[in-house]
C-alpha positions as CSV (number, residue, x, y, z in Angstrom):
1,M,114.0,255.8,143.0
2,S,117.1,257.5,141.6
3,F,119.0,260.4,143.4
4,P,117.9,263.2,141.1
5,R,114.3,262.1,142.0
6,L,115.3,262.2,145.7
7,R,116.6,265.9,145.2
8,V,113.3,266.9,143.5
9,A,111.5,265.2,146.5
10,A,113.6,267.0,149.0
11,T,113.1,270.4,147.3
12,A,109.4,269.7,147.3
13,L,109.5,268.7,150.8
14,A,111.2,272.1,151.7
15,L,108.8,274.1,149.6
16,V,105.9,272.4,151.4
17,L,107.3,272.9,154.8
18,G,108.1,276.6,153.8
19,V,104.7,277.1,152.7
20,G,103.4,275.6,155.9
21,L,105.7,277.9,158.0
22,A,104.8,280.9,156.1
23,A,101.2,280.1,156.3
24,G,101.4,279.7,160.1
25,P,101.0,283.3,161.1
26,A,98.4,283.8,158.6
27,L,96.5,281.0,159.9
28,A,97.0,282.1,163.5
29,Q,95.3,285.5,162.5
30,T,92.3,283.7,161.0
31,S,89.2,283.7,163.3
32,L,88.2,280.4,164.6
33,D,84.7,281.3,163.6
34,D,85.6,281.3,160.0
35,P,86.0,277.7,159.0
36,L,87.7,276.6,155.8
37,D,85.5,275.8,152.9
38,A,85.3,272.2,151.5
39,R,87.7,272.7,148.7
40,D,90.4,274.1,151.0
41,A,89.8,271.4,153.4
42,K,90.6,268.8,150.8
43,R,93.7,270.6,149.5
44,V,95.0,270.6,153.0
45,D,94.3,266.9,153.4
46,R,96.0,266.1,150.0
47,M,99.1,268.2,151.0
48,E,99.3,266.4,154.4
49,K,99.2,263.1,152.6
50,V,102.1,264.2,150.0
51,V,104.1,265.4,153.0
52,R,103.8,262.1,154.8
53,E,104.8,260.1,151.7
54,L,107.9,262.5,151.1
55,R,109.0,262.2,154.6
56,S,108.6,258.4,154.4
57,I,110.8,258.4,151.2
58,V,113.5,260.6,152.7
59,F,113.9,258.8,156.0
60,Q,113.8,255.3,154.7
61,L,116.2,256.2,152.0
62,K,118.6,257.6,154.5
63,E,118.4,254.6,156.6
64,T,118.7,251.8,154.1
65,G,120.4,253.5,151.1
66,K,117.9,251.8,148.8
67,P,115.2,253.4,146.6
68,V,111.8,253.2,148.1
69,V,108.6,252.5,146.1
70,V,105.6,254.1,147.8
71,Q,102.4,252.2,146.9
72,P,99.2,254.1,146.7
73,A,96.9,253.4,149.5
74,D,94.3,250.9,148.4
75,T,93.1,249.5,151.6
76,D,89.4,250.4,150.8
77,A,89.7,248.4,147.3
78,R,91.2,245.5,149.1
79,L,88.5,245.5,151.7
80,Q,85.9,245.6,149.0
81,D,87.4,242.8,147.1
82,L,87.6,240.8,150.4
83,A,84.0,241.6,151.1
84,N,83.1,240.5,147.6
85,R,84.9,237.2,148.1
86,L,83.3,236.6,151.3
87,G,79.9,237.2,149.7
88,D,80.6,234.6,147.0
89,L,81.8,232.2,149.5
90,E,78.5,232.6,151.6
91,Q,76.5,232.1,148.3
92,T,78.5,228.9,147.5
93,L,78.0,227.7,151.2
94,T,74.2,228.3,150.7
95,R,74.1,226.4,147.6
96,I,76.0,223.5,149.2
97,N,73.7,223.5,152.2
98,G,70.6,223.4,149.8
99,S,72.2,220.5,147.9
100,L,72.9,218.6,151.1
101,D,69.2,219.0,152.3
102,A,68.0,217.6,149.0
103,T,70.2,214.7,149.1
104,S,69.3,214.0,152.7
105,Q,65.7,213.9,151.7
106,E,66.4,211.7,148.8
107,V,68.2,209.2,151.1
108,D,65.4,209.3,153.4
109,Q,63.1,208.5,150.7
110,A,65.3,205.7,149.4
111,R,65.4,204.2,152.9
112,R,61.7,204.3,153.2
113,A,61.3,202.7,149.8
114,N,63.7,200.0,150.7
115,A,61.8,199.2,153.8
116,D,58.5,199.0,152.0
117,L,60.2,196.7,149.3
118,Q,61.5,194.4,152.0
119,A,58.2,194.2,153.6
120,Q,56.7,193.2,150.4
121,V,59.2,190.6,149.6
122,K,58.6,189.2,153.1
123,A,54.9,189.0,152.5
124,L,55.4,187.4,149.1
125,S,57.9,184.8,150.5
126,D,55.3,183.9,153.3
127,R,52.7,183.5,150.8
128,L,54.7,181.2,148.6
129,T,55.8,179.2,151.6
130,A,52.0,178.6,152.6
131,V,51.3,177.7,148.9
132,E,54.1,175.1,149.0
133,Q,52.9,173.8,152.3
134,K,49.4,173.3,150.9
135,A,50.7,171.7,147.7
136,E,52.8,169.2,149.8
137,A,49.7,168.4,151.8
138,A,47.5,167.9,148.8
139,A,50.1,165.6,147.1
140,A,50.5,163.4,150.3
141,P,48.3,160.4,150.1
142,P,45.6,160.5,152.8
143,A,45.2,158.0,155.5
144,P,42.1,156.0,154.7
145,A,39.3,156.6,157.0
146,A,38.3,153.7,159.2
147,Q,34.7,153.7,158.2
148,D,35.6,154.0,154.5
149,A,38.1,151.0,154.4
150,P,36.7,147.5,154.8
151,A,38.2,145.3,157.3
152,P,41.4,143.4,156.0
153,Q,40.5,139.8,154.9
154,A,42.3,136.8,156.0
155,S,44.8,137.0,153.2
156,P,46.2,139.6,150.8
157,T,44.5,137.7,147.9
158,E,41.2,137.9,149.3
159,A,41.6,141.7,150.2
160,F,42.7,142.4,146.7
161,A,39.8,140.5,145.2
162,K,37.3,142.2,147.4
163,A,38.6,145.7,146.4
164,R,38.5,144.7,142.7
165,E,34.9,143.5,143.1
166,L,33.9,146.8,144.6
167,M,35.6,148.7,141.6
168,L,33.9,146.5,138.9
169,G,30.6,147.1,140.6
170,G,31.0,150.8,140.2
171,D,31.4,151.5,143.9
172,Y,34.5,153.7,143.3
173,A,34.4,155.3,146.7
174,G,34.3,151.8,148.4
175,A,37.1,150.7,146.0
176,E,39.3,153.6,147.0
177,G,39.0,152.7,150.5
178,A,39.7,149.2,149.9
179,F,42.9,149.6,147.8
180,A,44.1,152.3,150.3
181,A,43.5,149.7,153.1
182,Y,45.5,147.1,151.1
183,V,48.4,149.3,150.4
184,Q,48.6,150.2,154.2
185,T,48.1,146.6,155.3
186,Y,50.2,144.7,152.8
187,P,52.9,147.3,151.5
188,D,55.3,144.5,150.6
189,A,52.8,142.0,148.9
190,P,53.5,141.1,145.4
191,R,50.2,142.8,144.1
192,A,50.8,146.1,146.3
193,P,52.2,148.1,143.1
194,E,48.9,146.9,141.2
195,A,46.8,148.0,144.1
196,R,48.3,151.4,144.0
197,Y,47.7,151.5,140.3
198,W,43.8,150.9,140.9
199,W,43.9,153.0,143.8
200,G,45.1,155.8,141.4
201,K,42.3,155.0,139.1
202,T,39.6,155.6,141.8
203,L,41.4,158.9,142.9
204,S,41.3,160.1,139.2
205,V,37.7,159.4,138.9
206,R,36.8,161.9,141.7
207,G,39.5,164.4,140.5
208,A,42.1,163.9,143.3
209,H,44.9,164.4,140.7
210,A,47.7,165.1,143.2
211,Q,46.9,162.1,145.2
212,A,46.4,160.0,142.1
213,A,49.7,161.0,140.7
214,T,51.5,159.9,144.0
215,A,49.7,156.5,143.7
216,Y,50.8,156.0,140.0
217,I,54.3,156.9,140.9
218,G,54.3,154.2,143.6
219,A,52.8,151.7,141.1
220,I,55.5,152.2,138.4
221,R,58.4,152.3,140.6
222,G,61.1,150.1,139.0
223,W,59.1,150.1,135.7
224,P,57.4,146.7,136.2
225,K,56.9,144.5,133.2
226,T,53.2,144.0,133.7
227,T,50.0,144.5,131.5
228,W,48.8,147.5,133.5
229,A,52.2,149.3,133.8
230,P,51.8,151.1,130.4
231,D,48.4,152.4,131.4
232,A,49.6,153.6,134.8
233,V,52.4,155.7,133.1
234,S,49.7,157.1,130.7
235,E,47.4,158.0,133.5
236,L,50.3,159.5,135.4
237,A,50.9,161.9,132.5
238,R,47.2,162.9,132.4
239,S,47.3,163.6,136.2
240,L,50.3,165.8,135.6
241,V,48.6,167.7,132.9
242,A,45.5,168.3,135.2
243,L,48.1,169.6,137.7
244,K,49.4,172.2,135.0
245,K,52.8,170.3,134.9
246,P,53.0,169.8,131.1
247,A,56.9,169.5,131.1
248,D,56.7,166.6,133.7
249,A,53.9,165.1,131.7
250,C,55.9,165.2,128.5
251,A,59.0,163.6,130.3
252,T,56.6,160.9,131.5
253,L,55.4,160.3,128.1
254,S,58.8,159.9,126.6
255,E,59.6,157.2,129.2
256,L,56.4,155.3,128.2
257,A,57.7,155.1,124.6
258,K,61.0,153.8,125.8
259,R,60.0,151.6,128.5
260,Y,56.8,150.1,126.9
261,P,57.3,150.2,123.2
262,K,54.6,147.4,122.7
263,A,52.0,149.2,124.6
264,P,48.3,148.5,123.8
265,P,46.7,150.7,121.0
266,A,44.3,152.1,123.5
267,V,47.0,153.3,125.8
268,T,49.1,154.7,122.9
269,S,46.1,156.6,121.6
270,R,45.4,158.2,125.0
271,A,49.2,159.0,125.3
272,T,49.1,160.8,122.0
273,A,46.1,162.8,123.0
274,T,47.8,163.7,126.3
275,A,51.0,164.8,124.5
276,R,48.9,167.1,122.2
277,Q,47.3,168.6,125.3
278,A,50.6,169.2,127.1
279,K,52.1,170.5,123.8
280,C,54.9,168.2,123.9
281,A,57.6,168.4,121.2
282,A,57.4,166.0,118.3
């Protein structure tokens, strides 16, 4: 604030103070029972405010020697602005709390769904394990019953001949027991692989394809150069098709062509039919 303005302010202060002093006696003579009207009260409030501001300007300028800028009182406006900001902050916090509640519910649902999924996976795993165990049990060759297997003969030759006799006579159940007994009694005999081959034949007759496949595999181990070996390979492929293992059946038939290129026509014909049934690639 410049010094001319200071003089003007001082003059205004003097005038105001003079007016106040002059009005003193008059106010003193006014009856207390005669209150000022509303407009006069407002004027007095404004004049008192101006006086306070002018006095502040005069005294602060006298003490510091620097112009003083009096800011209008805006406390109410600032308080209102602060209240508005607080209101906005409360709304924001409310929205955040709502979002957190929704997220917490989603997390809980995801946890429950994960627990249910783990339970389903465990149940499925248990079922698969049980199926595998049943398949292994079915593939294992059964121990021949004592009442089904005839008593071993004096020599492997006589035991083999007896089993073949039962089979040629159409007694496949008796032949099955006889060949099973031969394999168990004479596992290292020269004709043990052939006994496994004929044992597989009897098993195929009654539809025991898993056990028959096991018998055929034991018969052709080492790819023996015998008359019955090509047929054993062909019968193994047919058992694998019956077990719904076409890929394994096709692999077996490919070995038949490589290992036994001069297989009898009857064996080759059955192998071709089995390849079509398994949908082997040409």
